[in-house]
N, C-alpha and C positions, 0 to 999 in steps of 0.2 A: 920662525915658522916651525910648526910642528913637523917632526920627522915623517916623511912619506906623504905629506899633504900636498896635493896639487891644486893650483888656483885656476879657475876658469869662470871669471865673472865678466862675461862679455868682452874678453880680451883685456880687462883691466887688472893690473897688479895691485895688491894691497899696499897701503902706506901704513906706517907704524908709529906709535907713540909709546915711549917708555913710561910705564906706570908702576912705580915702586920696583918690584922684582920681576916684572913681566913686560913683554912687548905686546901691545894691543894692536891688532890689525883692523883697518877700516878702509872703506871705499868711499871716495868723495866724487860723485858723478853728477853732471848736470849743472844748471844754473837756476836761480830764483830763490824763493823762500826755502830755508832749510827744512827738510823732512828727514827725521832720524828713524831708521828701521832697526828694530831689535828682534832677534830670533828667540825661540824658546830654548829651554835647557836640553842639551843633547843635539841641538841643531847648530847651524852656523848661518852666516849671511846669505848663503846660496838658497836658503829657504825662500827668499824674495826674488829669485831669478826671473820668474814669470811676470812679476809686477814692475820690476825696475825699468825696463825699456819705456813703458808708458809713463811711469812716474817722472822720469828724467825729462820728459817733454815739458813739464810744468814746474818742477821743483829741483832744488839742489839736494840730491839724495845722499845721505850719509848712512851707510850700512856698516855696522860694527860687529866684529866677531868678539863675543864676550870672552873674558879670561878663561882659558882652558878649552876653548871651542874654536873650530876652524883653524885659521892661520895664527891665532893669538897664543902666546905662551901661557902656562898656568902658574908660573912663579913657584916659589917654594913654601908658601904658607897656607896651602889649601884654598878652598873657594868659599865665598859667602856672598849673599846679595849686597851687603854693605860694600864689600870690596869691588864688586862689579859696578855698583853705582858710582863709586869714586873713580873707577877707570873711565866710565862714560863721561863723567864731569871733566876729567883731564883731557880726554879726546876733544870734547866740545870747546873747552877753554883754549886748547892749542889751535883749533881751527877758527877761533874768534867768534863762535856761535853763541849768541846771548839769548835769542828768542827762536823757537822752533816749533814745528808740529811733530808729533811722534806717532808711531804705530808700533805696537808690540804684540808678540805672540807668546803668551804664557809667562812673560817676565815683567808684566806691568808693575809688579810690586817694587822693583828696583827703581822705577821711574819716579815714584812718589816724592822722594826727597830731592829730585833734580829738576822737576818740571817748573818752568817759568813762563 
């Protein structure tokens, strides 16, 4: 977790997956078809706070803090969309998610290589 960062995602604590040199934070809330929420650069998964309560009524919501954002570490090799896409793939593989619906805010480009 990044220094000084406090979590308040409706009382949920993040879970983490180690992706190379960084711990990537995600929230896995609700049941149903997986819906992956991606925030924009400079944001974190709290961007979706207003939508998550309604979405979890119908979906298994997976909200990910991208590398270097929110509760995720940045690692030691800088940031790139390719690296963030690989992190997302690792998170989804760890959770056993093969097919999903996605919603992104300004980071749709990283989804291109991972959408199935």
